[in-house]
C-alpha positions as CSV (number, residue, x, y, z in Angstrom):
1,M,0.0,0.0,0.0
2,N,1.0,3.6,-0.5
3,G,0.9,5.8,2.6
4,S,2.6,8.6,4.4
5,I,3.5,9.1,8.1
6,L,4.1,12.2,10.2
7,I,6.6,11.7,13.1
8,Y,6.5,14.4,15.7
9,D,7.5,15.0,19.3
10,K,5.5,18.0,20.4
11,M,2.3,19.9,19.7
12,D,2.8,23.4,18.4
13,E,1.0,26.3,20.0
14,N,0.0,29.8,18.8
15,D,0.6,33.0,20.8
16,N,-2.5,32.4,22.8
17,G,-1.4,28.9,23.9
18,E,-3.9,27.2,21.6
19,I,-2.8,23.8,20.1
20,L,-2.2,24.1,16.4
21,N,-3.2,21.2,14.1
22,I,0.1,19.8,12.8
23,F,-1.4,16.6,11.5
24,T,-0.9,15.8,7.9
25,S,-3.8,15.9,5.4
26,V,-4.0,13.1,2.9
27,D,-2.1,14.0,-0.2
28,S,-3.8,12.8,-3.3
29,N,-0.7,10.8,-4.2
30,F,-1.2,8.6,-1.1
31,L,-3.9,6.1,-0.1
32,F,-3.7,6.9,3.6
33,S,-1.8,9.1,6.0
34,S,-0.9,8.5,9.7
35,D,0.7,10.3,12.6
36,L,3.1,9.0,15.2
37,F,4.1,10.8,18.5
38,V,7.6,9.9,19.5
39,L,9.4,10.7,22.8
40,E,12.4,8.7,24.0
41,E,12.2,5.6,22.0
42,N,13.9,5.8,18.5
43,D,13.1,2.4,17.2
44,L,9.9,3.0,15.1
45,K,9.1,-0.7,14.8
46,K,8.9,-1.1,18.6
47,I,6.7,2.0,18.8
48,L,4.4,1.0,16.0
49,S,4.0,-2.6,17.3
50,K,2.8,-1.3,20.7
51,E,1.4,2.1,20.2
52,L,-0.2,2.4,16.8
53,V,-3.3,4.3,17.7
54,E,-6.5,3.2,16.0
55,S,-8.4,5.1,13.3
56,S,-8.0,8.6,14.9
57,L,-4.4,8.6,13.6
58,I,-5.1,7.1,10.2
59,R,-6.9,9.2,7.6
60,F,-7.7,7.9,4.1
61,K,-7.6,9.5,0.8
62,K,-10.5,11.9,0.5
63,E,-12.3,10.5,-2.5
64,E,-15.7,10.1,-0.9
65,S,-17.6,11.5,-3.8
66,F,-15.5,9.6,-6.3
67,L,-15.8,6.3,-4.5
68,T,-19.5,6.8,-3.8
69,N,-20.3,7.6,-7.4
70,L,-18.2,4.7,-8.6
71,I,-19.2,1.9,-6.2
72,G,-21.8,3.3,-3.8
73,V,-21.7,4.4,-0.1
74,K,-21.7,1.0,1.5
75,K,-19.0,-0.5,-0.8
76,A,-16.8,2.7,-0.3
77,S,-17.1,2.4,3.5
78,K,-16.4,-1.4,3.3
79,L,-13.3,-0.8,1.1
80,K,-11.9,1.7,3.6
81,K,-12.6,-0.7,6.5
82,N,-10.8,-3.5,4.6
83,I,-7.7,-1.2,4.1
84,F,-7.7,-0.2,7.8
85,D,-8.0,-3.8,8.9
86,S,-5.2,-4.8,6.7
87,L,-3.0,-2.1,8.2
88,M,-3.8,-3.2,11.7
89,K,-3.0,-6.8,11.0
90,S,0.5,-5.7,9.7
91,K,1.5,-3.4,12.6
92,D,4.8,-5.2,13.0
93,N,5.5,-4.5,9.3
94,Y,3.7,-1.2,9.1
95,L,6.6,0.8,7.7
96,S,6.6,-1.3,4.6
97,N,3.3,0.4,3.7
98,I,4.8,3.9,4.0
99,T,6.4,5.6,1.1
100,R,6.8,9.1,2.6
101,V,8.0,10.0,6.0
102,I,7.5,13.6,7.3
103,F,9.4,14.8,10.4
104,S,8.3,17.7,12.7
105,M,11.0,17.8,15.4
106,H,14.5,19.0,16.3
107,P,17.1,17.8,13.7
108,S,19.1,16.1,16.5
109,K,16.1,13.9,17.2
110,I,15.5,13.2,13.5
111,K,19.2,12.0,13.3
112,K,18.6,9.5,16.1
113,I,15.5,8.1,14.5
114,L,17.2,7.8,11.1
115,D,20.3,6.2,12.8
116,S,18.0,3.6,14.3
117,N,15.7,3.1,11.3
118,K,17.9,2.8,8.2
119,E,15.1,1.4,6.1
120,L,13.6,4.9,6.1
121,L,16.4,5.9,3.7
122,N,14.6,4.0,1.0
123,K,11.6,6.3,1.4
124,E,10.9,9.9,0.6
125,I,12.0,11.9,3.7
126,V,10.5,15.4,4.2
127,I,11.0,18.0,6.8
128,K,7.8,19.8,7.9
129,E,9.6,23.1,7.9
130,Y,9.5,26.1,5.5
131,F,12.9,27.8,5.2
132,E,13.0,31.5,4.6
133,L,16.0,32.9,2.8
134,N,17.1,34.9,5.8
135,E,17.1,31.8,8.1
136,Y,20.7,30.9,7.5
137,D,21.2,29.8,11.1
138,K,18.3,27.4,10.9
139,I,19.4,25.7,7.8
140,K,22.9,25.5,9.1
141,L,21.6,23.8,12.2
142,F,19.8,21.2,10.2
143,M,22.8,20.7,7.9
144,N,25.2,20.2,10.8
145,E,22.9,17.7,12.5
146,L,21.8,15.8,9.4
147,K,24.8,16.1,7.1
148,D,25.1,12.3,6.7
149,Y,21.5,12.2,5.4
150,S,21.4,15.6,3.6
151,G,21.1,13.9,0.2
152,N,18.1,12.0,1.3
153,I,16.1,14.6,3.2
154,K,13.9,17.1,1.3
155,I,12.8,20.5,2.4
156,L,10.9,23.4,1.0
157,M,12.7,26.7,0.7
158,Q,11.5,30.2,-0.2
159,G,11.9,30.8,-4.0
160,N,11.2,27.1,-4.7
161,D,7.8,25.5,-5.4
162,E,9.2,22.0,-5.4
163,Y,11.0,20.0,-2.6
164,F,14.8,19.8,-3.0
165,T,17.3,17.9,-0.9
166,L,18.7,19.6,2.2
167,K,22.2,19.4,0.6
168,D,20.9,21.2,-2.5
169,C,19.2,23.9,-0.5
170,Y,22.2,24.4,1.7
171,D,24.4,24.9,-1.4
172,I,21.8,27.5,-2.6
173,F,22.1,29.3,0.7
174,Q,25.9,29.3,0.4
175,E,25.7,30.8,-3.1
176,I,23.2,33.5,-2.1
177,I,25.3,34.2,1.0
178,K,28.5,34.5,-1.0
179,T,26.8,36.9,-3.4
180,G,25.2,38.9,-0.6
181,E,28.4,39.2,1.4
182,E,30.2,40.6,-1.7
183,I,27.5,43.2,-2.1
184,K,27.6,44.1,1.6
185,K,31.3,44.9,1.3
186,I,30.6,47.7,-1.1
187,N,28.6,49.6,1.6
188,L,25.7,50.7,-0.7
189,S,22.6,52.6,0.2
190,P,19.3,50.6,0.0
191,M,18.5,51.9,-3.5
192,E,22.0,51.4,-4.8
193,T,21.9,47.9,-3.4
194,I,18.7,47.2,-5.3
195,M,20.1,48.6,-8.6
196,Y,23.4,46.8,-8.3
197,T,21.5,43.5,-7.6
198,Y,19.1,44.2,-10.4
199,D,22.0,44.5,-12.9
200,M,23.3,41.1,-11.6
201,V,20.0,39.4,-12.0
202,R,19.1,40.7,-15.4
203,N,22.4,39.5,-16.8
204,K,20.6,36.4,-18.1
205,V,18.7,35.5,-21.3
206,Y,15.0,34.7,-21.0
207,K,14.7,31.1,-21.9
208,Y,12.0,28.5,-21.3
209,E,12.7,24.9,-20.1
210,D,12.8,22.2,-22.7
211,E,9.6,20.3,-23.5
212,D,10.8,17.2,-21.7
213,E,11.8,19.2,-18.6
214,P,9.5,20.2,-15.6
215,S,8.4,23.9,-15.4
216,Y,10.4,24.5,-12.2
217,V,13.7,24.3,-14.2
218,S,13.2,27.9,-15.3
219,R,11.6,29.1,-12.1
220,S,13.1,27.7,-8.9
221,I,16.2,29.2,-7.3
222,N,17.9,25.8,-7.1
223,E,17.6,25.3,-10.8
224,I,18.2,28.8,-12.3
225,L,21.5,29.1,-10.4
226,H,22.8,26.1,-12.2
227,N,21.4,26.2,-15.7
228,D,20.7,28.6,-18.4
229,K,16.8,28.4,-18.3
230,I,15.0,31.3,-16.7
231,V,11.6,32.9,-17.2
232,C,9.8,35.8,-15.4
233,L,9.2,33.9,-12.2
234,G,12.8,32.8,-12.2
235,F,14.0,36.4,-12.5
236,S,11.7,37.5,-9.7
237,N,12.7,34.7,-7.4
238,L,16.4,35.3,-7.9
239,F,16.0,39.0,-7.3
240,N,13.9,38.3,-4.3
241,S,16.4,35.8,-2.8
242,I,19.4,38.0,-2.9
243,L,17.6,41.1,-1.6
244,T,16.0,39.1,1.2
245,Y,19.4,38.0,2.4
246,L,20.5,41.6,2.3
247,G,17.7,42.5,4.5
248,I,15.6,44.3,1.9
249,D,12.0,43.1,2.3
250,N,10.4,42.6,-1.1
251,D,7.5,40.6,-2.7
252,V,7.2,38.6,-5.9
253,T,3.9,39.7,-7.3
254,T,2.2,37.6,-10.0
255,L,-0.1,38.5,-12.8
256,H,-2.5,36.4,-14.8
257,A,-3.4,36.6,-18.4
258,K,-6.8,38.0,-19.4
259,E,-7.1,35.4,-22.1
260,K,-7.4,31.7,-21.4
261,N,-4.4,29.5,-22.2
262,K,-2.1,32.6,-22.2
263,S,0.9,32.9,-19.9
264,G,0.9,35.2,-16.9
265,H,3.9,37.2,-15.5
266,A,5.8,38.0,-12.4
267,R,7.8,41.0,-11.1
268,N,9.0,42.4,-7.8
269,R,7.5,45.0,-5.5
270,I,9.6,46.8,-2.9
271,Y,8.9,49.5,-0.2
272,I,12.0,51.6,-0.3
273,K,13.1,54.2,2.2
274,D,16.5,55.7,1.2
275,D,17.5,59.0,2.8
276,K,20.5,59.4,0.6
277,Y,18.2,59.8,-2.4
278,G,15.2,61.2,-0.6
279,I,13.1,58.1,-1.7
280,D,10.2,56.8,0.4
281,G,7.7,54.8,-1.6
282,I,6.5,51.6,-3.2
283,Y,8.1,50.7,-6.5
284,Y,7.9,47.8,-9.0
285,F,10.9,46.1,-10.8
286,D,10.7,43.9,-13.9
287,A,14.1,42.3,-14.5
288,T,12.5,40.2,-17.3
289,F,11.6,43.2,-19.4
290,D,15.0,44.7,-18.8
291,C,17.1,41.5,-19.3
292,K,19.7,40.7,-21.9
293,K,18.2,39.6,-25.3
294,D,20.9,37.0,-26.2
295,E,24.3,35.9,-24.9
296,N,26.2,38.6,-26.8
297,D,23.8,41.4,-25.9
298,K,25.2,44.3,-23.9
299,S,22.7,46.9,-24.9
300,Y,20.4,45.9,-22.0
301,L,22.8,47.7,-19.7
302,N,21.8,50.9,-21.4
303,S,18.2,50.9,-20.2
304,Y,16.4,50.9,-16.8
305,R,13.0,51.4,-18.4
306,Y,11.3,48.9,-16.0
307,F,13.3,49.7,-12.9
308,A,11.6,51.4,-9.9
309,R,8.3,52.3,-11.6
310,I,5.2,53.2,-9.7
311,K,2.2,50.8,-9.9
312,N,0.2,53.0,-12.3
313,D,3.0,52.9,-14.8
314,F,2.8,49.1,-14.9
315,I,-1.0,49.1,-15.0
316,N,-0.6,50.9,-18.4
317,I,2.1,48.6,-19.5
318,D,0.1,45.5,-18.5
319,Q,-3.0,46.6,-20.5
320,K,-0.8,46.3,-23.6
321,Y,0.2,42.7,-22.7
322,Q,-3.3,41.9,-21.5
323,I,-2.1,40.8,-18.0
324,V,-3.5,41.7,-14.6
325,E,-1.9,41.7,-11.1
326,N,-3.5,39.2,-8.7
327,Y,-3.1,41.5,-5.8
328,M,-4.8,44.7,-4.7
329,E,-7.7,44.2,-7.2
330,E,-9.4,47.5,-6.3
331,Y,-6.2,49.7,-6.6
332,S,-6.5,52.9,-8.6
333,L,-4.8,56.3,-8.5
334,D,-7.9,57.8,-6.7
335,I,-8.1,55.0,-4.1
336,Y,-7.7,57.4,-1.2
337,E,-10.6,59.5,-2.5
338,R,-12.7,56.4,-2.8
339,I,-11.9,55.3,0.7
340,E,-12.6,58.7,2.1
341,K,-16.0,58.7,0.3
342,S,-16.8,55.2,1.6
343,I,-16.0,56.2,5.2
344,E,-18.2,59.3,4.8
345,K,-21.1,57.2,3.5
346,R,-20.3,54.2,5.7
347,S,-20.6,52.0,2.7
348,F,-17.7,49.6,2.0
349,K,-16.8,47.2,-0.8
350,P,-15.0,44.2,0.8
351,N,-12.4,44.2,-2.0
352,L,-11.7,47.9,-1.4
353,I,-11.0,47.2,2.4
354,S,-9.0,44.2,1.4
355,T,-6.9,46.3,-1.0
356,I,-6.1,49.1,1.4
357,S,-5.3,46.5,4.1
358,K,-2.7,44.9,1.7
359,M,-1.3,48.4,0.9
360,F,-0.7,48.9,4.6
361,R,1.0,45.6,4.9
362,I,3.3,46.4,2.0
363,C,4.2,49.7,3.9
364,H,4.9,47.7,7.1
365,K,2.0,49.5,8.8
366,E,-0.9,48.2,10.9
367,F,-4.3,48.6,9.4
368,K,-7.0,49.6,11.9
369,I,-9.9,48.0,10.2
370,E,-12.2,48.7,13.1
371,N,-11.9,52.4,12.4
372,I,-13.6,51.8,9.0
373,V,-16.1,49.0,10.0
374,F,-17.4,50.8,13.0
375,G,-17.1,54.3,11.5
376,I,-14.8,55.6,14.2
377,Q,-13.8,59.2,13.5
378,D,-10.0,59.3,13.5
379,D,-8.3,62.1,11.6
380,D,-4.9,60.6,12.3
381,F,-6.0,57.4,10.7
382,L,-7.2,59.3,7.6
383,V,-3.8,61.0,7.4
384,E,-2.2,57.6,7.7
385,I,-4.3,56.2,4.9
386,K,-3.4,59.1,2.7
387,D,0.3,58.7,3.4
388,V,0.1,55.0,2.5
389,C,-1.8,55.7,-0.7
390,D,0.7,58.5,-1.7
391,K,3.6,56.0,-1.3
392,F,2.2,54.1,-4.3
393,K,2.2,57.1,-6.7
394,K,5.5,58.9,-6.1
395,P,7.6,58.6,-9.3
396,I,11.3,58.9,-8.6
397,P,12.4,62.2,-10.2
398,T,14.5,61.9,-13.3
399,N,17.5,63.7,-11.8
400,V,17.4,61.5,-8.7
401,L,17.4,58.3,-10.8
402,L,20.1,59.7,-13.0
403,R,22.3,60.3,-10.0
404,L,21.6,56.8,-8.8
405,I,22.5,55.3,-12.2
406,N,25.7,57.4,-12.2
407,N,26.8,56.3,-8.8
408,V,26.1,52.6,-9.3
409,R,27.7,52.5,-12.8
410,I,30.9,54.0,-11.3
411,I,31.1,51.2,-8.8
412,E,30.4,48.5,-11.5
413,N,33.0,50.1,-13.8
414,E,35.6,50.0,-11.1
415,Q,34.9,46.3,-10.6
416,N,34.6,45.3,-14.3
417,P,35.4,48.1,-16.7
418,D,35.2,46.0,-19.8
419,Y,31.6,44.9,-19.1
420,Y,30.3,48.1,-17.5
421,P,31.6,51.1,-19.5
422,Y,31.4,54.5,-17.9
423,S,31.5,57.8,-19.8
424,Y,29.4,60.9,-20.6
425,D,28.2,59.2,-23.8
426,V,27.3,56.0,-21.9
427,L,25.2,57.9,-19.4
428,F,23.5,59.9,-22.2
429,N,22.6,56.7,-24.0
430,I,21.1,55.3,-20.8
431,F,19.2,58.5,-20.3
432,R,17.7,58.4,-23.8
433,K,16.6,54.7,-23.5
434,T,15.4,54.8,-19.9
435,F,13.2,58.0,-19.8
436,N,10.2,59.1,-21.7
437,L,11.4,62.5,-23.0
438,E,8.4,63.4,-25.2
439,E,6.9,66.0,-22.9
440,E,10.3,67.5,-22.2
441,R,11.0,67.7,-25.9
442,K,7.8,69.6,-26.5
443,V,8.7,72.2,-23.9
444,V,12.3,72.6,-25.3
445,R,11.0,73.0,-28.8
446,L,8.5,75.6,-27.7
447,L,11.2,77.6,-25.9
448,N,13.6,77.3,-28.9
449,C,10.8,78.7,-31.1
450,I,10.2,81.6,-28.7
451,F,13.9,82.4,-28.5
452,G,14.6,82.0,-32.2
453,D,16.5,78.7,-32.1
454,S,14.0,76.5,-33.9
455,N,16.8,74.7,-35.9
456,H,18.5,73.4,-32.7
457,E,19.0,69.6,-33.2
458,N,20.5,68.6,-29.9
459,I,17.3,68.7,-27.9
460,D,17.8,65.4,-26.0
461,E,21.3,66.4,-25.0
462,D,20.1,69.8,-23.7
463,I,17.6,67.9,-21.5
464,F,20.3,65.5,-20.4
465,K,22.7,68.3,-19.4
466,R,19.9,70.0,-17.5
467,K,19.1,66.8,-15.6
468,L,22.7,66.2,-14.9
469,Y,23.0,69.7,-13.5
470,E,20.0,69.0,-11.3
471,S,21.6,65.8,-10.2
472,G,24.8,67.7,-9.1
473,I,26.8,66.1,-11.9
474,T,28.6,67.8,-14.8
475,K,30.3,66.5,-17.9
476,K,33.6,67.8,-16.4
477,N,33.1,65.5,-13.4
478,I,32.3,62.5,-15.6
479,D,35.4,63.0,-17.8
480,K,37.6,63.5,-14.7
481,K,36.2,60.3,-13.1
482,Q,36.7,58.4,-16.4
483,K,40.4,59.4,-16.6
484,V,41.0,58.3,-13.0
485,M,39.4,54.9,-13.8
486,K,41.5,54.4,-16.9
487,L,44.6,55.2,-14.9
488,K,43.6,52.7,-12.2
489,K,43.1,50.1,-15.0
490,V,46.6,50.7,-16.4
491,L,48.2,50.6,-12.9
């Protein structure tokens, strides 16, 4: 028979001291599931032969409706009883009916059980833990205790939708930590860290997995670090993984296609507060749209068109691609006015309350839902709602983003001058490909006509020079910095 067993040594409690249900549900891949409470004894056969509790600890595959429709209620009940009776008769050999073993206990205890029950190594072994990317100490503890079994044990780690071995996940942590520590040494501001990481992540070519390969090959952290397959969710997961280790909280936000049988999309959302650049808002990042187009492509480094855009910018972009974000379904630029009106009328759409609640969470703020539901008049709360809503619609000024690009490119050029060129012309090229200059061009053309310079052809460069000036950067500064870098390269 095909069953799973959860082996645990304590009941989990919530903050109120209430017992949480840790018992396994019956996976559709298994005929039955059971639970075994273990204290001092490590030999599972001894425990099972004496203490296998009756039907309360064994749950069968939930196919009531299927079985009933197929063979009728009485026959379905009889079939389950026959399976249960068969299990009870073979208590001494119960483990032979188990194909998956799930552990929920300290790794040192797991090791003792595995040491005493080598036959478990022929089964699928899973840890009932979810490993966050900033929980290095936890995975290190599991690896130290279970090193001898790290190739047998599977865990679920942030950025992976599939189970991978403890060893593989530990190796992933090591790679992310190595990358993260190298970035930390540079001592960047939050926004600089994000741009520097963004450039690392988008240095890959968008490529689907092969037809005979599973979809996670191009999406999970474990796979995309070791092969050349990566799609939008892969870019987002990789970006998320490195930033999470660096202490920058961010979300992978998914979008679905409006048309059936069409692919969705994924990108990252980050709440950024960076005093160096005067930034305090919610921004979206799409490394997929900004990635390299082929292995020889370097032109992607000349554009940050999808870097740090406000939500409304992407709403307009997503309309073109017929995709819709699965989160904050009631969001709009006038959401504060709609909430204010709802409070005034005491009439609320559940989805609107859900959306503003999510917006508060993204801004790391507590949402006082009782103020809305019970109509509590709280001017401070209204001010807080407006502050949160405003954080979603604060475009980063062109001169600020230009200063950021300049500062990060200087660092990248110092580390790898051949791959990351730095000069006045390079920055000008980035400027033209990153920013929408149409409105600025209209203003400059109008001024040129007024002052009799209608034949002036260098409009984009005029705008660029002005933005450089506003950024506190001059062509002279750039040329001087470039000469110093060339000298360093020679030396």
